[in-house]
Each structure stands twice: as structure tokens, then as C-alpha cells.
N, C-alpha and C positions, 0 to 999 in steps of 0.2 A: 590214667594218663598213658599215652602211647609209648612213653620212653622205656617201659619195661615189658612190653608185649606187642603183638601184632594186632592192631585195630584199624578201623577204616577212617578214623578221624583224628584230628589234633585236639588236645585239651582246650576246652572253651576258655580257660583262664588266660590263654594267650591273647584273647580278644576282649578281656575285661567284661564279659557278659555272663559270667558264671556266678550262680548264687546257690549255696547249699541250703538244705532244709533248716539247719540251725540258724544260719545267717538270715534266712527269710523270716523265721519266727521272731528273732531279735528286732529286725526292721519293723515288722508289724506292731510289735509291742511298743517300740519307741514312737511310732507314728500315732498310736492310740493315746499314749501318754501326752504327746505334744498337743493333740487335739483337745484333750480334757483341759490342759493348761490354758489354751487359747480361749476355750469357752468360758472358763472362770474369769480370765482377764477381760473378756468382752463384757461380762456381766458387771464387773466392778468399774472399769475405766472407759467402757464404750467401744464401739466398733473400730474407731481410728487407731487406738492403741493395739487392738488385736491384729489389725492389718499390718502395722509396723512390725510387730513381733513375728508374724508369719513371714514377712519379707526377709527379716534377719535370719530366720531358720532356713529359708530356702537358699540364702547366700552362703551360709555355712555348709550346707549340703553340697552345693556346687563346688565350693573350694575343696571339700573333701574328695570329690570325684576327680578334680584336676590334679590333685596331689599324686595320684597313681599308686603303684605298689609301695608298700611300706619299706621294702628292702632297697628300693632305689635302683633295681636292676633293669636292664633293657636287653633287647635282642639285637645282635650284630651279625652281619654277613661277613665271613672271613674267607679270603681267597689267597691261596699260596700257589705260586707258579715257578717252575724252574726250566732250564734248558739242558737237562741232563740226557741220559741215554733213553729214557722213557720205559714203558712197560708194554709187554705184548698183550694183545686184545684178550686172549683166553686166560691170562694169568691175573688180570686186574681184580676179579672178585675175591680170589683167595689171598692176594697180596694185601688188600685193604679191608676185606670183609671178614677176616679171621684174626684173632689175637694170637700172635706167635712171639717167640723169643729165641735168642741164641746167645751163646757165650764164647769166649775166646778159647775154651777148652775143646771146641769141636763137638759138643754134645748135640744130639738131634733137637730140632726145634720143638718146643712144647708150649702148652697154654700157660699164660701168666708170666711171672718173674719179670725180666727186663725186656723191653721191646722198643719199637719206634714210638716217638712222641705223637705221631699222627694217630695211632690207635687210641691214645688217651683223649685226644681232641674229638675223634669221631664218637667215642662212647659218651663223652660229656654232651655233645650235640644231641645224641639220641635221647639221653636222660632228661635234658632240659627242654627240648622242643619236640622230639619225636619225628622230626623232619629228616628225610633221606639226604645224603650228600651227593654232590656231582663230581665226577672225575673225567678229565679229558687227557689223553696221552697219545704219543706217537713215537715210534722208533726212528732211528736215523734212516734217511732215504726211503721212508715209507710214504706211500701216496694217499693214505687215509689217516684220520684221527679216530681213536677209540673213544666213544662217549658212553658213560655209565651213570645211572642213578641207582644207588643201593644203600643199605644200612646193615648193621650187624645184629644178628639174632643172638642176644646175650645169653639166652638159656642154652642154645645148641652150639654156640661159638661157630657160627656159619654165616656166610654172606646171604643177604636177602636182596636179590636183584629186582629192582622195579622196572628198569628199562635199559636196553643196550643198543647201540647202533654204530655204524662206521660212516664218518663224515669225510668229505673231500679235504685234502691237505695241500692246496695249490702252492703255498709259500714254503713248503718243505720244513715246517717247524718240527722240532723234536723236543721231548721232555714230558712233563706232567703238570697238570693244573687241577687243584682240588678246591672245592668251594662248599662251605657248610654254614649253618646258622646256629649260633650259640647264645646262651643267656650269660650276661656279664655286667660289669660295672667299670667302664673305662676311666671315669674320674677317680675312682678309688685305687685302681691298679695300674694306672698310667706309668708311674715312676718305676714300679717293679718290672713291667714289660720292657721299658726302655733299658733298664739295667741288664736284663736278660739278653737283649739284642747286642749290647756292647760286649758282654762276655762271650757270646757266640762269635762275634767279630774277632776277638782275641785268639780263640782257639781254632779258627778257620781262616788264617791269613791268605790262603790260596783261593778263596771264594769272594765274590762281590755280590752283595744283596741289598735290596732296597725295601723300605717299609713306608706305607702310606696309610694314614687314618683320615677318612673322609667324613667330616661332621656336617650336620645340618647348617650350622653357621660356618661359612668359609674361614672366618678368623680362627676357629678352633681346630681346623684341619692341620695335619702334621705330615711332613715328608722327610725321610732320612735315607741316606745312602752310605753304606760302608764299603769302601773300595778295596779291591784286591791289593795285597802288599807283596805277594810273591807268586811266581809262576811254577814253583817247584812243588810237586805233590808229595806228601809224606808216604813212606813205604806202607804197603798194606799190612794189617796185623797178621801175626803168625800163630798157628795153633801151639799152645804151650801145655806142659804137663801140670797136673794139679799140685798145688802147694801143700805140703804135709799138714800145715795148720788148718787148712780148710777141708780136710778129708774127714768124713764120718763113716760109721759102720755101713750105712745104707749105700753110700757111694762106693765103698770098697766092694761090696757084694755085686753091685751093678757092673763095675769094671771087670770083676772076675768072670762074670757071665758073658761079657762082650769080647774079652780077649781071645785071640786065636792060639795062644801059647798052651 
């Protein structure tokens, strides 16, 4: 599967036309067994009964194919767009194609630990589909939009850029838009996702955001808008000193080597 390495194709299982050697042997054995049963039935009850039994077997096989994957998962295209300050063209690969983290203690960014939720979504997309994600961004008063298609090389923790270009930006849009394809189950996690959005609305009263789920059946589609409740932005976080209860020996050694005293 492409999710864990760089390959030229996407896993055939995504198109339901993949059959392993073990599955093929089981299928052939089942077909041979059914054939023997039909031959015995034809010898005892005649060809009419055998034809009816064959039709029933074909119907069950067709129903099994229509049932789809046993896990009940589907593939969804998720797009997130904002009207923020945007990202510079040259910085996009490293900002979204590399797993970084930071803390309020001002420690240099390192791999792992805590980071942006976007990285989690991008890695999940790569692991479940292997497809690259699309990013469009523009800075304020910039006459072009940066367009990238890339994914994350999980082994090297480095961006793998598939394509990049600069497109016209006649309407002066600024911000960022990210689109990816993931595997999921909307019916099972709908309530949890909506609960998460409500909690985000509580802790970000200075922002307005909308959510839209577009289903095949328009009756199942959903649109929500969480309006801004204040125009006052909270103060930016300040670098603080380490709390004594969170300091271990390795951290003390590192702080000693970095101090100028």
C-alpha cells in the first residue's frame, strides 16, 4: 500500500478489484463445492431444481458484493479554507510536509510531541489512501496564489512535492485552503465531530466558521455556522519558565548547555 512508502500506484483495494492468493483459493474451492452440490441435486431432483438453486446462489453472491467493505468505511474529500494571513510560496512544503512541534517554553521545534492537528489529518490521509493533498494559499496583497500537491515522507519526515505552481489571484483573496481524501465513517462519528466543533466554537469566540457535509442524498446533507461572539483577540502566549515538577535530569542538562551564564 502506498501509505507507508513511495510507489507509483494506489492500492487496488480502493477500487474493490483486489484479490489475494489466499482469497482466490478459497473462492475456487467454494465454487467447486457448489458445482458438486448442484450436480448431485440435478441427479436427484432434475434440472429445474438445479437451475433454481444456481439462481439463488448467484443472488446471494450479488448481495455480498453490494454489501461493500465489512468495516462500513467510505472515502471522503475534506476541504478546509480560511481567510487568514496565508503562507509564503517557498515555506509551504516545510510548513505542511514536515511534522514539527513547539511548546510555550520556547524550546526549538522538534519532531513528534504536540503539533498542529493538520499534520495528523495529512498523515491519516496518506496511510489510508496514499493520495497527495492539495494546498492553495496567498498572502495579503499578493497577486498570485500558491498551488501545491504534496505529501509527507514518513520515513524521512520530509515533504514530497508532486507539483507546484503560481496561479493568478485577481480577487485579492488571502488565506489558505487545504484539500485531502481520507477513509472514515460519517454515520458512526457524526455526533463526535459535531461535539468537537461546538467545543471549538466555545474556546474561539473571536472566530466565525462554517461546516458543510455534502451527501449523495440532499436530505442527509448538513450545514452549520458558528458565529463570532467577540471582536477582541486574546493576548498572544508568553514564553514561561519550566515548572519544577516537570523538570527531569535530561532537561536540566540541556538547559545547562544552552545557557549563556
